[in-house]
All heavy atoms as TSV, in Angstrom:
chain	resi	resn	atom	element	x	y	z
A	1	MET	N	N	-12.663	418.031	54.840
A	1	MET	CA	C	-11.233	417.897	54.687
A	1	MET	C	C	-10.663	417.157	55.891
A	1	MET	O	O	-11.108	417.364	57.015
A	1	MET	CB	C	-10.581	419.272	54.549
A	1	MET	CG	C	-10.798	419.904	53.184
A	1	MET	SD	S	-9.831	421.405	52.939
A	1	MET	CE	C	-10.854	422.575	53.815
A	2	GLU	N	N	-9.686	416.327	55.631
A	2	GLU	CA	C	-9.113	415.502	56.684
A	2	GLU	C	C	-8.023	416.233	57.464
A	2	GLU	O	O	-7.287	417.040	56.922
A	2	GLU	CB	C	-8.522	414.229	56.068
A	2	GLU	CG	C	-9.554	413.363	55.398
A	2	GLU	CD	C	-8.936	412.185	54.671
A	2	GLU	OE1	O	-7.937	412.383	53.961
A	2	GLU	OE2	O	-9.477	411.089	54.820
A	3	LYS	N	N	-7.947	415.891	58.741
A	3	LYS	CA	C	-6.895	416.411	59.603
A	3	LYS	C	C	-5.739	415.414	59.588
A	3	LYS	O	O	-5.944	414.221	59.388
A	3	LYS	CB	C	-7.413	416.582	61.029
A	3	LYS	CG	C	-8.512	417.604	61.156
A	3	LYS	CD	C	-9.009	417.684	62.583
A	3	LYS	CE	C	-10.173	418.652	62.693
A	3	LYS	NZ	N	-10.702	418.717	64.059
A	4	TYR	N	N	-4.541	415.922	59.819
A	4	TYR	CA	C	-3.351	415.081	59.850
A	4	TYR	C	C	-2.603	415.308	61.146
A	4	TYR	O	O	-2.486	416.440	61.617
A	4	TYR	CB	C	-2.424	415.391	58.671
A	4	TYR	CG	C	-2.911	414.790	57.373
A	4	TYR	CD1	C	-3.972	415.345	56.680
A	4	TYR	CD2	C	-2.316	413.652	56.856
A	4	TYR	CE1	C	-4.422	414.797	55.489
A	4	TYR	CE2	C	-2.759	413.094	55.670
A	4	TYR	CZ	C	-3.804	413.670	54.995
A	4	TYR	OH	O	-4.253	413.115	53.820
A	5	LYS	N	N	-2.076	414.221	61.722
A	5	LYS	CA	C	-1.379	414.288	63.006
A	5	LYS	C	C	0.092	413.948	62.822
A	5	LYS	O	O	0.429	412.968	62.141
A	5	LYS	CB	C	-2.017	413.307	63.984
A	5	LYS	CG	C	-1.392	413.334	65.368
A	5	LYS	CD	C	-2.141	412.394	66.296
A	5	LYS	CE	C	-1.546	412.432	67.686
A	5	LYS	NZ	N	-2.287	411.554	68.591
A	6	CYS	N	N	0.963	414.739	63.436
A	6	CYS	CA	C	2.394	414.477	63.405
A	6	CYS	C	C	2.674	413.237	64.252
A	6	CYS	O	O	2.282	413.176	65.421
A	6	CYS	CB	C	3.172	415.679	63.940
A	6	CYS	SG	S	4.957	415.411	64.005
A	7	ASN	N	N	3.349	412.260	63.660
A	7	ASN	CA	C	3.662	411.022	64.373
A	7	ASN	C	C	4.765	411.219	65.412
A	7	ASN	O	O	4.985	410.352	66.241
A	7	ASN	CB	C	4.097	409.935	63.387
A	7	ASN	CG	C	3.005	409.575	62.420
A	7	ASN	OD1	O	1.832	409.569	62.757
A	7	ASN	ND2	N	3.374	409.288	61.183
A	8	ILE	N	N	5.443	412.354	65.373
A	8	ILE	CA	C	6.550	412.598	66.293
A	8	ILE	C	C	6.098	413.367	67.535
A	8	ILE	O	O	6.353	412.946	68.656
A	8	ILE	CB	C	7.696	413.329	65.570
A	8	ILE	CG1	C	8.241	412.404	64.467
A	8	ILE	CG2	C	8.796	413.746	66.538
A	8	ILE	CD1	C	9.218	413.035	63.528
A	9	CYS	N	N	5.390	414.496	67.332
A	9	CYS	CA	C	5.035	415.332	68.493
A	9	CYS	C	C	3.538	415.404	68.785
A	9	CYS	O	O	3.140	415.906	69.824
A	9	CYS	CB	C	5.591	416.746	68.313
A	9	CYS	SG	S	4.716	417.729	67.066
A	10	GLY	N	N	2.704	414.941	67.852
A	10	GLY	CA	C	1.261	414.952	68.089
A	10	GLY	C	C	0.535	416.186	67.572
A	10	GLY	O	O	-0.683	416.284	67.710
A	11	TYR	N	N	1.265	417.145	66.973
A	11	TYR	CA	C	0.618	418.329	66.395
A	11	TYR	C	C	-0.413	417.883	65.359
A	11	TYR	O	O	-0.168	416.960	64.580
A	11	TYR	CB	C	1.674	419.224	65.724
A	11	TYR	CG	C	1.098	420.312	64.840
A	11	TYR	CD1	C	0.617	421.491	65.384
A	11	TYR	CD2	C	1.033	420.152	63.454
A	11	TYR	CE1	C	0.097	422.491	64.573
A	11	TYR	CE2	C	0.513	421.148	62.636
A	11	TYR	CZ	C	0.051	422.311	63.209
A	11	TYR	OH	O	-0.474	423.300	62.406
A	12	VAL	N	N	-1.571	418.525	65.346
A	12	VAL	CA	C	-2.612	418.203	64.372
A	12	VAL	C	C	-2.759	419.365	63.397
A	12	VAL	O	O	-3.024	420.500	63.807
A	12	VAL	CB	C	-3.960	417.905	65.064
A	12	VAL	CG1	C	-5.069	417.711	64.026
A	12	VAL	CG2	C	-3.839	416.678	65.954
A	13	TYR	N	N	-2.575	419.061	62.104
A	13	TYR	CA	C	-2.833	420.060	61.066
A	13	TYR	C	C	-4.305	419.989	60.723
A	13	TYR	O	O	-4.811	418.963	60.279
A	13	TYR	CB	C	-2.001	419.811	59.803
A	13	TYR	CG	C	-2.388	420.774	58.703
A	13	TYR	CD1	C	-1.944	422.090	58.726
A	13	TYR	CD2	C	-3.256	420.392	57.680
A	13	TYR	CE1	C	-2.349	422.997	57.760
A	13	TYR	CE2	C	-3.659	421.297	56.703
A	13	TYR	CZ	C	-3.199	422.585	56.753
A	13	TYR	OH	O	-3.597	423.488	55.797
A	14	ASP	N	N	-5.008	421.082	60.959
A	14	ASP	CA	C	-6.433	421.191	60.658
A	14	ASP	C	C	-6.572	422.109	59.453
A	14	ASP	O	O	-6.288	423.307	59.550
A	14	ASP	CB	C	-7.181	421.764	61.857
A	14	ASP	CG	C	-8.678	421.853	61.647
A	14	ASP	OD1	O	-9.149	421.700	60.495
A	14	ASP	OD2	O	-9.387	422.085	62.634
A	15	PRO	N	N	-7.001	421.590	58.299
A	15	PRO	CA	C	-7.088	422.417	57.101
A	15	PRO	C	C	-8.060	423.586	57.235
A	15	PRO	O	O	-7.901	424.587	56.546
A	15	PRO	CB	C	-7.541	421.444	56.008
A	15	PRO	CG	C	-8.101	420.283	56.729
A	15	PRO	CD	C	-7.420	420.223	58.055
A	16	GLU	N	N	-9.021	423.491	58.136
A	16	GLU	CA	C	-9.945	424.600	58.334
A	16	GLU	C	C	-9.242	425.796	58.980
A	16	GLU	O	O	-9.663	426.929	58.803
A	16	GLU	CB	C	-11.141	424.159	59.180
A	16	GLU	CG	C	-12.043	423.182	58.445
A	16	GLU	CD	C	-13.261	422.796	59.254
A	16	GLU	OE1	O	-13.548	423.449	60.278
A	16	GLU	OE2	O	-13.925	421.832	58.867
A	17	GLN	N	N	-8.157	425.530	59.702
A	17	GLN	CA	C	-7.410	426.595	60.359
A	17	GLN	C	C	-6.143	426.975	59.597
A	17	GLN	O	O	-5.660	428.093	59.726
A	17	GLN	CB	C	-7.022	426.169	61.778
A	17	GLN	CG	C	-8.212	425.957	62.669
A	17	GLN	CD	C	-7.796	425.500	64.056
A	17	GLN	OE1	O	-6.628	425.347	64.359
A	17	GLN	NE2	N	-8.783	425.267	64.900
A	18	GLY	N	N	-5.583	426.030	58.836
A	18	GLY	CA	C	-4.322	426.277	58.148
A	18	GLY	C	C	-3.183	426.348	59.151
A	18	GLY	O	O	-3.255	425.780	60.240
A	19	ASP	N	N	-2.124	427.060	58.790
A	19	ASP	CA	C	-0.964	427.222	59.666
A	19	ASP	C	C	-0.467	428.645	59.506
A	19	ASP	O	O	0.356	428.939	58.638
A	19	ASP	CB	C	0.122	426.202	59.292
A	19	ASP	CG	C	1.368	426.328	60.148
A	19	ASP	OD1	O	1.407	427.183	61.055
A	19	ASP	OD2	O	2.316	425.576	59.904
A	20	SER	N	N	-0.999	429.542	60.329
A	20	SER	CA	C	-0.663	430.960	60.196
A	20	SER	C	C	0.817	431.223	60.463
A	20	SER	O	O	1.408	432.127	59.874
A	20	SER	CB	C	-1.525	431.808	61.126
A	20	SER	OG	O	-1.318	431.428	62.471
A	21	GLU	N	N	1.419	430.419	61.322
A	21	GLU	CA	C	2.836	430.588	61.656
A	21	GLU	C	C	3.723	430.402	60.417
A	21	GLU	O	O	4.706	431.096	60.245
A	21	GLU	CB	C	3.232	429.592	62.744
A	21	GLU	CG	C	4.617	429.825	63.301
A	21	GLU	CD	C	4.886	428.945	64.511
A	21	GLU	OE1	O	3.986	428.789	65.358
A	21	GLU	OE2	O	5.998	428.420	64.596
A	22	LEU	N	N	3.352	429.458	59.558
A	22	LEU	CA	C	4.133	429.189	58.354
A	22	LEU	C	C	3.406	429.641	57.085
A	22	LEU	O	O	3.706	429.185	55.987
A	22	LEU	CB	C	4.503	427.700	58.287
A	22	LEU	CG	C	5.407	427.234	59.446
A	22	LEU	CD1	C	5.631	425.744	59.388
A	22	LEU	CD2	C	6.733	427.970	59.435
A	23	GLU	N	N	2.425	430.537	57.263
A	23	GLU	CA	C	1.694	431.176	56.174
A	23	GLU	C	C	0.966	430.211	55.237
A	23	GLU	O	O	0.968	430.373	54.029
A	23	GLU	CB	C	2.631	432.090	55.387
A	23	GLU	CG	C	3.230	433.188	56.248
A	23	GLU	CD	C	4.119	434.144	55.486
A	23	GLU	OE1	O	4.308	433.986	54.273
A	23	GLU	OE2	O	4.641	435.065	56.141
A	24	ILE	N	N	0.299	429.199	55.835
A	24	ILE	CA	C	-0.579	428.301	55.085
A	24	ILE	C	C	-2.004	428.795	55.354
A	24	ILE	O	O	-2.456	428.803	56.498
A	24	ILE	CB	C	-0.428	426.829	55.526
A	24	ILE	CG1	C	1.030	426.366	55.433
A	24	ILE	CG2	C	-1.360	425.937	54.729
A	24	ILE	CD1	C	1.616	426.347	54.050
A	25	ALA	N	N	-2.692	429.224	54.305
A	25	ALA	CA	C	-4.024	429.816	54.443
A	25	ALA	C	C	-5.047	428.808	54.960
A	25	ALA	O	O	-4.979	427.615	54.637
A	25	ALA	CB	C	-4.483	430.381	53.106
A	26	ALA	N	N	-6.007	429.303	55.743
A	26	ALA	CA	C	-7.128	428.477	56.179
A	26	ALA	C	C	-7.836	427.943	54.943
A	26	ALA	O	O	-7.958	428.633	53.933
A	26	ALA	CB	C	-8.082	429.298	57.030
A	27	GLY	N	N	-8.262	426.685	55.004
A	27	GLY	CA	C	-8.937	426.053	53.877
A	27	GLY	C	C	-7.991	425.290	52.962
A	27	GLY	O	O	-8.429	424.718	51.967
A	28	THR	N	N	-6.700	425.250	53.297
A	28	THR	CA	C	-5.718	424.546	52.463
A	28	THR	C	C	-5.644	423.084	52.884
A	28	THR	O	O	-5.247	422.779	54.014
A	28	THR	CB	C	-4.315	425.176	52.609
A	28	THR	OG1	O	-4.388	426.554	52.257
A	28	THR	CG2	C	-3.304	424.471	51.717
A	29	PRO	N	N	-6.009	422.155	51.981
A	29	PRO	CA	C	-5.907	420.734	52.320
A	29	PRO	C	C	-4.443	420.334	52.499
A	29	PRO	O	O	-3.548	420.908	51.876
A	29	PRO	CB	C	-6.522	420.007	51.128
A	29	PRO	CG	C	-6.884	421.033	50.131
A	29	PRO	CD	C	-6.548	422.377	50.662
A	30	PHE	N	N	-4.203	419.343	53.341
A	30	PHE	CA	C	-2.841	418.877	53.615
A	30	PHE	C	C	-2.107	418.503	52.326
A	30	PHE	O	O	-0.926	418.809	52.167
A	30	PHE	CB	C	-2.896	417.668	54.566
A	30	PHE	CG	C	-1.551	417.222	55.063
A	30	PHE	CD1	C	-0.914	417.915	56.079
A	30	PHE	CD2	C	-0.928	416.104	54.529
A	30	PHE	CE1	C	0.326	417.502	56.557
A	30	PHE	CE2	C	0.304	415.687	54.997
A	30	PHE	CZ	C	0.938	416.384	56.015
A	31	GLU	N	N	-2.815	417.854	51.420
A	31	GLU	CA	C	-2.208	417.401	50.168
A	31	GLU	C	C	-1.708	418.563	49.315
A	31	GLU	O	O	-0.810	418.393	48.486
A	31	GLU	CB	C	-3.207	416.570	49.353
A	31	GLU	CG	C	-3.648	415.288	50.035
A	31	GLU	CD	C	-4.759	415.498	51.065
A	31	GLU	OE1	O	-5.317	416.615	51.195
A	31	GLU	OE2	O	-5.072	414.530	51.782
A	32	ALA	N	N	-2.279	419.754	49.496
A	32	ALA	CA	C	-1.919	420.916	48.684
A	32	ALA	C	C	-0.729	421.696	49.256
A	32	ALA	O	O	-0.204	422.584	48.595
A	32	ALA	CB	C	-3.119	421.846	48.540
A	33	ILE	N	N	-0.303	421.340	50.451
A	33	ILE	CA	C	0.834	422.028	51.066
A	33	ILE	C	C	2.111	421.572	50.379
A	33	ILE	O	O	2.298	420.383	50.090
A	33	ILE	CB	C	0.906	421.726	52.576
A	33	ILE	CG1	C	-0.353	422.212	53.282
A	33	ILE	CG2	C	2.141	422.364	53.193
A	33	ILE	CD1	C	-0.430	421.802	54.722
A	34	ASP	N	N	3.017	422.515	50.160
A	34	ASP	CA	C	4.294	422.215	49.513
A	34	ASP	C	C	5.067	421.160	50.315
A	34	ASP	O	O	5.000	421.133	51.546
A	34	ASP	CB	C	5.118	423.506	49.414
A	34	ASP	CG	C	6.358	423.313	48.567
A	34	ASP	OD1	O	6.237	423.368	47.332
A	34	ASP	OD2	O	7.432	423.079	49.159
A	35	GLU	N	N	5.812	420.318	49.605
A	35	GLU	CA	C	6.580	419.242	50.245
A	35	GLU	C	C	7.662	419.764	51.182
A	35	GLU	O	O	8.159	419.028	52.024
A	35	GLU	CB	C	7.188	418.316	49.192
A	35	GLU	CG	C	6.158	417.473	48.447
A	35	GLU	CD	C	5.339	416.558	49.361
A	35	GLU	OE1	O	5.920	415.906	50.246
A	35	GLU	OE2	O	4.109	416.516	49.186
A	36	SER	N	N	8.028	421.029	51.062
A	36	SER	CA	C	9.063	421.597	51.934
A	36	SER	C	C	8.500	422.023	53.298
A	36	SER	O	O	9.264	422.350	54.205
A	36	SER	CB	C	9.727	422.796	51.258
A	36	SER	OG	O	8.793	423.847	51.082
A	37	TRP	N	N	7.152	422.006	53.450
A	37	TRP	CA	C	6.523	422.377	54.711
A	37	TRP	C	C	6.955	421.395	55.793
A	37	TRP	O	O	7.130	420.194	55.548
A	37	TRP	CB	C	5.003	422.345	54.553
A	37	TRP	CG	C	4.232	422.678	55.794
A	37	TRP	CD1	C	3.945	423.918	56.262
A	37	TRP	CD2	C	3.644	421.759	56.716
A	37	TRP	NE1	N	3.202	423.834	57.425
A	37	TRP	CE2	C	3.014	422.519	57.724
A	37	TRP	CE3	C	3.598	420.372	56.794
A	37	TRP	CZ2	C	2.338	421.932	58.788
A	37	TRP	CZ3	C	2.934	419.787	57.860
A	37	TRP	CH2	C	2.304	420.567	58.846
A	38	VAL	N	N	7.125	421.901	57.009
A	38	VAL	CA	C	7.469	421.052	58.154
A	38	VAL	C	C	6.538	421.366	59.320
A	38	VAL	O	O	5.933	422.434	59.380
A	38	VAL	CB	C	8.935	421.243	58.594
A	38	VAL	CG1	C	9.889	420.771	57.506
A	38	VAL	CG2	C	9.217	422.682	58.985
A	39	CYS	N	N	6.447	420.444	60.237
A	39	CYS	CA	C	5.640	420.630	61.443
A	39	CYS	C	C	6.117	421.877	62.180
A	39	CYS	O	O	7.313	422.029	62.432
A	39	CYS	CB	C	5.777	419.396	62.337
A	39	CYS	SG	S	4.939	419.560	63.934
A	40	PRO	N	N	5.194	422.783	62.525
A	40	PRO	CA	C	5.591	424.009	63.208
A	40	PRO	C	C	6.075	423.784	64.646
A	40	PRO	O	O	6.676	424.664	65.242
A	40	PRO	CB	C	4.324	424.865	63.189
A	40	PRO	CG	C	3.214	423.894	63.053
A	40	PRO	CD	C	3.758	422.749	62.250
A	41	ILE	N	N	5.844	422.605	65.181
A	41	ILE	CA	C	6.263	422.305	66.559
A	41	ILE	C	C	7.640	421.636	66.585
A	41	ILE	O	O	8.544	422.090	67.277
A	41	ILE	CB	C	5.234	421.389	67.271
A	41	ILE	CG1	C	3.844	422.013	67.256
A	41	ILE	CG2	C	5.688	421.050	68.699
A	41	ILE	CD1	C	3.721	423.341	67.976
A	42	CYS	N	N	7.806	420.552	65.808
A	42	CYS	CA	C	9.041	419.766	65.918
A	42	CYS	C	C	9.877	419.726	64.643
A	42	CYS	O	O	10.972	419.186	64.654
A	42	CYS	CB	C	8.726	418.345	66.374
A	42	CYS	SG	S	7.892	417.332	65.116
A	43	GLY	N	N	9.355	420.260	63.538
A	43	GLY	CA	C	10.115	420.280	62.295
A	43	GLY	C	C	10.020	419.004	61.474
A	43	GLY	O	O	10.758	418.839	60.500
A	44	ALA	N	N	9.111	418.093	61.838
A	44	ALA	CA	C	8.934	416.854	61.076
A	44	ALA	C	C	8.436	417.170	59.663
A	44	ALA	O	O	7.727	418.154	59.456
A	44	ALA	CB	C	7.951	415.930	61.785
A	45	LYS	N	N	8.785	416.320	58.713
A	45	LYS	CA	C	8.367	416.510	57.321
A	45	LYS	C	C	7.003	415.867	57.077
A	45	LYS	O	O	6.513	415.080	57.895
A	45	LYS	CB	C	9.425	415.914	56.397
A	45	LYS	CG	C	10.753	416.631	56.544
A	45	LYS	CD	C	11.782	416.068	55.610
A	45	LYS	CE	C	13.087	416.854	55.810
A	45	LYS	NZ	N	14.118	416.425	54.907
A	46	LYS	N	N	6.389	416.204	55.944
A	46	LYS	CA	C	5.045	415.713	55.621
A	46	LYS	C	C	4.891	414.193	55.718
A	46	LYS	O	O	3.866	413.719	56.207
A	46	LYS	CB	C	4.611	416.195	54.237
A	46	LYS	CG	C	4.139	417.644	54.236
A	46	LYS	CD	C	3.655	418.091	52.876
A	46	LYS	CE	C	2.356	417.420	52.508
A	46	LYS	NZ	N	1.799	417.905	51.238
A	47	PRO	N	N	5.891	413.385	55.291
A	47	PRO	CA	C	5.715	411.926	55.414
A	47	PRO	C	C	5.597	411.436	56.860
A	47	PRO	O	O	5.180	410.308	57.096
A	47	PRO	CB	C	6.969	411.358	54.750
A	47	PRO	CG	C	7.424	412.432	53.812
A	47	PRO	CD	C	7.077	413.722	54.506
A	48	ASP	N	N	5.950	412.294	57.817
A	48	ASP	CA	C	5.850	411.932	59.228
A	48	ASP	C	C	4.462	412.209	59.804
A	48	ASP	O	O	4.273	412.123	61.014
A	48	ASP	CB	C	6.902	412.689	60.045
A	48	ASP	CG	C	8.310	412.266	59.693
A	48	ASP	OD1	O	8.544	411.055	59.517
A	48	ASP	OD2	O	9.185	413.146	59.575
A	49	PHE	N	N	3.499	412.535	58.950
A	49	PHE	CA	C	2.124	412.794	59.371
A	49	PHE	C	C	1.210	411.650	58.927
A	49	PHE	O	O	1.438	411.032	57.896
A	49	PHE	CB	C	1.611	414.100	58.754
A	49	PHE	CG	C	2.077	415.332	59.482
A	49	PHE	CD1	C	3.390	415.748	59.404
A	49	PHE	CD2	C	1.189	416.074	60.241
A	49	PHE	CE1	C	3.823	416.884	60.069
A	49	PHE	CE2	C	1.610	417.212	60.920
A	49	PHE	CZ	C	2.926	417.617	60.835
A	50	SER	N	N	0.184	411.397	59.719
A	50	SER	CA	C	-0.833	410.391	59.401
A	50	SER	C	C	-2.201	411.045	59.402
A	50	SER	O	O	-2.484	411.913	60.233
A	50	SER	CB	C	-0.826	409.264	60.437
A	50	SER	OG	O	0.410	408.603	60.446
A	51	VAL	N	N	-3.048	410.583	58.482
A	51	VAL	CA	C	-4.406	411.106	58.424
A	51	VAL	C	C	-5.174	410.627	59.647
A	51	VAL	O	O	-4.949	409.524	60.137
A	51	VAL	CB	C	-5.122	410.685	57.115
A	51	VAL	CG1	C	-5.366	409.190	57.050
A	51	VAL	CG2	C	-6.426	411.422	56.932
A	52	ILE	N	N	-6.045	411.483	60.172
A	52	ILE	CA	C	-6.899	411.112	61.301
A	52	ILE	C	C	-8.259	410.759	60.729
A	52	ILE	O	O	-8.923	411.596	60.122
A	52	ILE	CB	C	-7.025	412.269	62.314
A	52	ILE	CG1	C	-5.656	412.602	62.898
A	52	ILE	CG2	C	-8.024	411.908	63.404
A	52	ILE	CD1	C	-5.667	413.823	63.787
A	53	VAL	N	N	-8.656	409.512	60.929
A	53	VAL	CA	C	-9.949	409.043	60.442
A	53	VAL	C	C	-10.914	409.075	61.611
A	53	VAL	O	O	-10.670	408.460	62.645
A	53	VAL	CB	C	-9.845	407.612	59.871
A	53	VAL	CG1	C	-11.211	407.114	59.426
A	53	VAL	CG2	C	-8.853	407.575	58.727
A	54	GLU	N	N	-11.984	409.841	61.453
A	54	GLU	CA	C	-12.967	409.961	62.523
A	54	GLU	C	C	-14.177	409.099	62.211
A	54	GLU	O	O	-14.877	409.330	61.239
A	54	GLU	CB	C	-13.370	411.416	62.709
A	54	GLU	CG	C	-12.211	412.275	63.172
A	54	GLU	CD	C	-12.606	413.706	63.432
A	54	GLU	OE1	O	-13.810	413.960	63.611
A	54	GLU	OE2	O	-11.709	414.556	63.446
A	55	GLU	N	N	-14.369	408.074	63.046
A	55	GLU	CA	C	-15.514	407.190	62.900
A	55	GLU	C	C	-16.223	407.147	64.233
A	55	GLU	O	O	-15.619	406.862	65.253
A	55	GLU	CB	C	-15.063	405.788	62.495
A	55	GLU	CG	C	-14.449	405.735	61.114
A	55	GLU	CD	C	-14.037	404.325	60.747
A	55	GLU	OE1	O	-14.596	403.379	61.304
A	55	GLU	OE2	O	-13.166	404.198	59.891
A	56	GLY	N	N	-17.502	407.459	64.248
A	56	GLY	CA	C	-18.269	407.409	65.481
A	56	GLY	C	C	-17.780	408.394	66.528
A	56	GLY	O	O	-17.884	408.135	67.713
A	57	GLY	N	N	-17.205	409.521	66.059
A	57	GLY	CA	C	-16.757	410.528	66.978
A	57	GLY	C	C	-15.366	410.332	67.541
A	57	GLY	O	O	-14.876	411.143	68.293
A	58	GLN	N	N	-14.688	409.220	67.172
A	58	GLN	CA	C	-13.347	408.996	67.670
A	58	GLN	C	C	-12.368	408.965	66.498
A	58	GLN	O	O	-12.640	408.370	65.468
A	58	GLN	CB	C	-13.266	407.682	68.430
A	58	GLN	CG	C	-14.110	407.709	69.691
A	58	GLN	CD	C	-13.843	406.516	70.559
A	58	GLN	OE1	O	-12.912	405.764	70.328
A	58	GLN	NE2	N	-14.643	406.351	71.581
A	59	GLY	N	N	-11.259	409.618	66.648
A	59	GLY	CA	C	-10.262	409.667	65.591
A	59	GLY	C	C	-9.065	408.818	65.923
A	59	GLY	O	O	-8.609	408.768	67.056
A	60	GLU	N	N	-8.552	408.119	64.942
A	60	GLU	CA	C	-7.352	407.299	65.087
A	60	GLU	C	C	-6.417	407.645	63.949
A	60	GLU	O	O	-6.831	407.686	62.796
A	60	GLU	CB	C	-7.713	405.806	64.990
A	60	GLU	CG	C	-8.572	405.304	66.109
A	60	GLU	CD	C	-7.745	404.655	67.203
A	60	GLU	OE1	O	-6.589	404.303	66.945
A	60	GLU	OE2	O	-8.271	404.521	68.311
A	61	PRO	N	N	-5.133	407.898	64.234
A	61	PRO	CA	C	-4.193	408.140	63.142
A	61	PRO	C	C	-4.048	406.908	62.263
A	61	PRO	O	O	-3.979	405.795	62.761
A	61	PRO	CB	C	-2.877	408.452	63.859
A	61	PRO	CG	C	-3.252	408.766	65.259
A	61	PRO	CD	C	-4.535	408.051	65.538
A	62	VAL	N	N	-4.009	407.107	60.969
A	62	VAL	CA	C	-3.810	406.027	60.011
A	62	VAL	C	C	-2.598	406.390	59.169
A	62	VAL	O	O	-2.576	407.456	58.571
A	62	VAL	CB	C	-5.054	405.850	59.097
A	62	VAL	CG1	C	-4.800	404.795	58.050
A	62	VAL	CG2	C	-6.271	405.522	59.927
A	63	PRO	N	N	-1.572	405.551	59.143
A	63	PRO	CA	C	-0.369	405.896	58.376
A	63	PRO	C	C	-0.673	406.141	56.912
A	63	PRO	O	O	-1.529	405.491	56.319
A	63	PRO	CB	C	0.521	404.644	58.532
A	63	PRO	CG	C	-0.003	403.961	59.750
A	63	PRO	CD	C	-1.468	404.279	59.813
A	64	GLN	N	N	0.043	407.138	56.337
A	64	GLN	CA	C	-0.110	407.432	54.920
A	64	GLN	C	C	0.520	406.322	54.103
A	64	GLN	O	O	1.523	405.739	54.490
A	64	GLN	CB	C	0.594	408.741	54.556
A	64	GLN	CG	C	-0.185	409.955	54.927
A	64	GLN	CD	C	0.532	411.200	54.448
A	64	GLN	OE1	O	1.344	411.732	55.177
A	64	GLN	NE2	N	0.233	411.612	53.258
A	65	ALA	N	N	-0.071	406.038	52.951
A	65	ALA	CA	C	0.497	405.020	52.057
A	65	ALA	C	C	1.567	405.623	51.185
A	65	ALA	O	O	1.628	406.763	50.926
A	65	ALA	CB	C	-0.605	404.431	51.188
């Protein structure tokens, strides 16, 4: 499952951990989170997140289409 990074504050949503603060269960893919979910750090909305593509051990945010 892919991780997503907030383009505003840098928070990383890791689906293996979920978001206990906002009651998102571990194992929940980013795409399955309700559109009303916001970044637990800065309140950014889902479109403000970019997928992190890990190639060769290094991850770079890639804007969502």
